[in-house]
C-alpha positions as a printed Julia matrix, in Angstrom:
252×3 Matrix{Float64}:
   0.0    -0.13   -0.01
   1.28    3.53   -0.84
   1.87    6.07    1.73
  -0.91    8.25    0.26
  -3.66    9.64    2.39
  -6.85    9.24    0.4
  -8.64   11.56    2.88
  -6.55   14.45    1.68
  -7.57   13.61   -2.04
 -11.04   13.42   -0.96
 -10.93   17.09    0.06
  -9.56   18.07   -3.41
  -5.98   18.36   -2.44
  -3.41   16.09   -4.11
  -6.04   14.39   -6.39
  -3.62   14.49   -9.27
  -1.02   12.83   -7.15
  -3.6    10.18   -6.04
  -4.2     9.16   -9.64
  -0.22    8.94  -10.4
   0.21    6.83   -7.34
  -2.65    4.37   -8.17
  -1.44    4.12  -11.85
   2.08    3.55  -10.8
   0.92    0.97   -8.12
  -1.18   -0.91  -10.59
   1.69   -0.96  -13.14
   3.97   -2.2   -10.43
   1.64   -5.0    -9.21
   0.92   -5.98  -12.87
   4.65   -6.45  -13.42
   4.85   -8.66  -10.28
   2.07  -11.0   -11.43
   3.5   -11.11  -14.98
   6.76  -12.2   -13.69
   5.31  -14.61  -11.49
   3.12  -16.07  -14.26
   6.11  -16.35  -16.45
   7.83  -18.33  -13.65
   4.88  -20.73  -13.26
   4.45  -21.24  -16.84
   8.27  -22.13  -17.28
   8.14  -24.51  -14.46
   5.18  -26.32  -15.98
   6.69  -26.54  -19.37
   9.99  -27.85  -18.12
   8.43  -30.34  -15.8
   6.24  -31.87  -18.58
   9.14  -31.9   -21.14
  11.35  -33.51  -18.39
   8.84  -36.04  -17.52
   8.3   -37.23  -21.19
  11.94  -37.38  -21.69
  12.59  -39.51  -18.54
   9.98  -42.19  -19.01
   9.51  -45.3   -21.22
   6.0   -46.34  -22.02
   4.26  -49.17  -23.71
   1.86  -49.06  -26.59
  -0.94  -48.53  -24.21
   0.81  -45.38  -22.67
   1.67  -47.08  -19.39
   4.94  -46.31  -17.84
   7.27  -49.21  -17.88
  10.52  -47.8   -16.98
  12.9   -44.73  -16.85
  15.47  -43.61  -19.5
  19.04  -42.99  -18.29
  18.13  -39.37  -18.12
  15.07  -40.21  -16.05
  17.29  -42.33  -13.58
  19.68  -39.47  -13.25
  16.94  -36.85  -12.68
  14.71  -38.92  -10.35
  17.29  -40.89   -8.29
  20.86  -39.92   -8.99
  23.3   -37.49   -7.58
  21.88  -34.66   -9.98
  18.86  -34.61   -7.61
  21.03  -33.23   -4.96
  22.8   -30.93   -7.38
  19.41  -29.49   -8.5
  18.26  -29.0    -4.84
  21.47  -27.15   -3.82
  21.42  -25.17   -7.25
  17.75  -23.91   -6.57
  18.5   -23.17   -2.72
  21.68  -21.32   -3.76
  19.85  -19.15   -6.12
  17.0   -18.05   -3.64
  19.77  -17.1    -1.01
  21.84  -15.44   -3.69
  18.75  -13.42   -4.83
  17.69  -12.62   -1.25
  21.07  -11.31   -0.12
  22.32   -9.66   -3.33
  19.18   -8.22   -4.8
  20.16   -4.56   -4.1
  23.39   -5.07   -6.05
  21.93   -6.68   -9.02
  20.49   -4.95  -12.09
  16.69   -5.68  -12.41
  17.28   -7.73  -15.66
  19.75   -9.89  -14.02
  17.62  -10.63  -11.11
  14.75  -11.48  -13.46
  17.01  -13.94  -15.42
  18.2   -15.56  -12.14
  14.33  -15.89  -11.28
  13.7   -17.7   -14.63
  16.62  -20.04  -14.08
  15.45  -20.89  -10.68
  11.86  -21.6   -11.95
  13.31  -23.86  -14.81
  15.52  -25.8   -12.32
  12.52  -26.23  -10.11
  10.62  -27.44  -13.09
  13.19  -30.28  -13.42
  12.7   -31.21   -9.79
   9.07  -31.14   -9.81
   8.67  -33.34  -12.89
   8.53  -36.17  -10.27
   4.89  -35.2    -9.56
   3.89  -36.62  -13.14
   5.21  -39.97  -11.9
   3.32  -39.89   -8.67
  -0.04  -38.51   -9.8
  -2.32  -38.71  -12.79
  -2.4   -36.07  -15.4
  -6.03  -35.38  -14.89
  -5.68  -34.88  -11.13
  -2.55  -32.61  -11.72
  -4.59  -30.42  -14.15
  -7.55  -30.22  -11.99
  -5.43  -29.32   -8.96
  -3.66  -26.7   -10.86
  -6.86  -24.93  -11.78
  -8.09  -25.07   -8.36
  -4.8   -23.8    -6.94
  -5.04  -20.93   -9.6
  -8.48  -19.88   -8.77
  -7.69  -20.12   -4.98
  -4.52  -18.07   -5.37
  -6.26  -15.57   -7.4
  -8.89  -14.92   -4.8
  -6.49  -14.93   -1.85
  -4.18  -12.55   -3.53
  -7.07  -10.15   -4.48
  -8.11  -10.19   -0.83
  -4.58   -9.34    0.34
  -4.59   -6.55   -2.3
  -7.88   -4.9    -1.56
  -8.34   -5.55    2.26
  -7.95   -2.58    4.56
  -6.93   -5.03    7.31
  -3.47   -5.03    8.39
  -2.3    -8.66    7.83
   1.1    -8.29    9.29
   0.21   -9.63   12.77
  -0.43  -13.06   11.05
   2.84  -13.02    9.19
   5.02  -14.14   11.95
   2.53  -16.88   12.95
   2.4   -18.16    9.45
   6.18  -18.23    9.23
   6.27  -20.36   12.34
   3.71  -22.59   11.19
   5.78  -23.12    7.87
   8.97  -24.09    9.99
   6.67  -26.49   11.95
   5.33  -28.03    8.8
   8.93  -28.54    7.38
   9.93  -30.23   10.76
   6.8   -32.4    10.62
   7.63  -33.48    7.03
  11.05  -34.5     8.09
   9.82  -36.42   11.01
   7.22  -38.2     8.87
   9.96  -39.36    6.48
  10.89  -41.88    9.12
   7.54  -42.44   10.74
   5.62  -42.79    7.36
   2.32  -42.02    9.1
  -0.75  -41.56    6.78
  -2.54  -39.62    9.59
   0.2   -37.15   10.04
   0.7   -37.02    6.23
  -2.99  -35.94    5.89
  -2.56  -33.35    8.73
   0.61  -31.91    7.07
  -1.27  -31.49    3.71
  -4.26  -29.86    5.41
  -2.25  -27.4     7.34
   0.02  -26.77    4.58
  -2.83  -25.57    2.41
  -3.98  -23.13    5.18
  -0.56  -21.94    5.73
   0.12  -21.08    2.1
  -3.41  -19.62    1.65
  -2.5   -17.19    4.38
   0.94  -16.59    3.08
  -0.66  -15.74   -0.38
  -2.66  -12.96    0.99
  -0.11  -11.66    3.43
   2.77  -11.55    0.76
   0.45   -9.62   -1.64
  -0.3    -6.95    0.93
   3.38   -6.81    1.85
   4.54   -6.58   -1.85
   1.84   -3.86   -2.27
   3.28   -1.96    0.64
   6.71   -2.18   -0.78
   5.73    0.14   -3.69
   6.97    3.74   -3.56
   6.27    6.2    -6.12
   9.89    7.62   -5.68
  11.49    4.26   -6.84
  13.39    4.59  -10.15
  13.31    1.89  -12.59
  16.01   -0.2   -11.22
  14.7    -0.32   -7.68
  11.13   -0.88   -8.83
  12.3    -3.82  -11.03
  14.09   -5.32   -8.13
  11.1    -5.17   -5.96
   9.03   -6.73   -8.72
  11.31   -9.55   -9.03
  11.32  -10.29   -5.44
   7.68   -9.9    -5.18
   7.17  -12.27   -8.02
   9.48  -14.91   -6.35
   7.55  -14.75   -3.13
   4.22  -15.07   -4.98
   5.64  -17.82   -7.12
   6.54  -19.9    -4.15
   3.26  -19.4    -2.39
   1.57  -20.65   -5.58
   3.86  -23.63   -6.2
   3.55  -24.71   -2.57
  -0.12  -24.23   -2.47
  -0.42  -26.38   -5.58
   1.7   -29.08   -4.12
  -0.04  -29.31   -0.82
  -3.41  -29.55   -2.6
  -1.96  -32.12   -4.79
  -1.08  -34.16   -1.58
  -4.46  -33.48   -0.26
  -6.71  -34.33   -3.27
  -4.41  -35.7    -6.11
  -5.09  -39.24   -7.57
  -1.97  -41.21   -7.39
  -0.94  -43.46  -10.19
């Protein structure tokens, strides 16, 4: 949210400034959403192409095995390299964003989205294509509604931010524990709570990104903010999709 006092504009003072700020804010948020959508699209395309290059199917279309590329992607040391690579890009962007050109930051964001697409191609092995498609559209609709709420609400969502972050760390810890316990009940609870956490984070991050906007930002600063905002919303969407898929996806 900008620092503009709309009550002043209502009295006739600063109305032109109000129009300029609102136009700038809309352009900034549109840029964030366009970047985020480009990242999601790239992840989806890379995931699908990777899956098709990794599997061996019979005449009926059933998966009968993995190619050498598939074995490397899904079970070899390349998996660890991809994980460390994506993690490294996120940390690099987070800590070096103020020293990067906006175009460089955007390219790094796309590289991250592409690498994550390689990693997420495993969902096509675990779930049916129909359930992935259905869950994607449910995720997109939910994300859109939640982000719109975060953008338009006058309620300050910052108090729930720290609570949601704590819940996120709790979910990560529970997922690590359940790797050893293999409890279906705990897995169900993790999926349900994960959906709620990332639903809340979507609204909170949208409001936070909106409040980052300043009419005084030059093109470089605004571009950096747009990339970091897109990265935050991209991660919210991807995780919302993955937790919904765990919750309602049909396994192969």
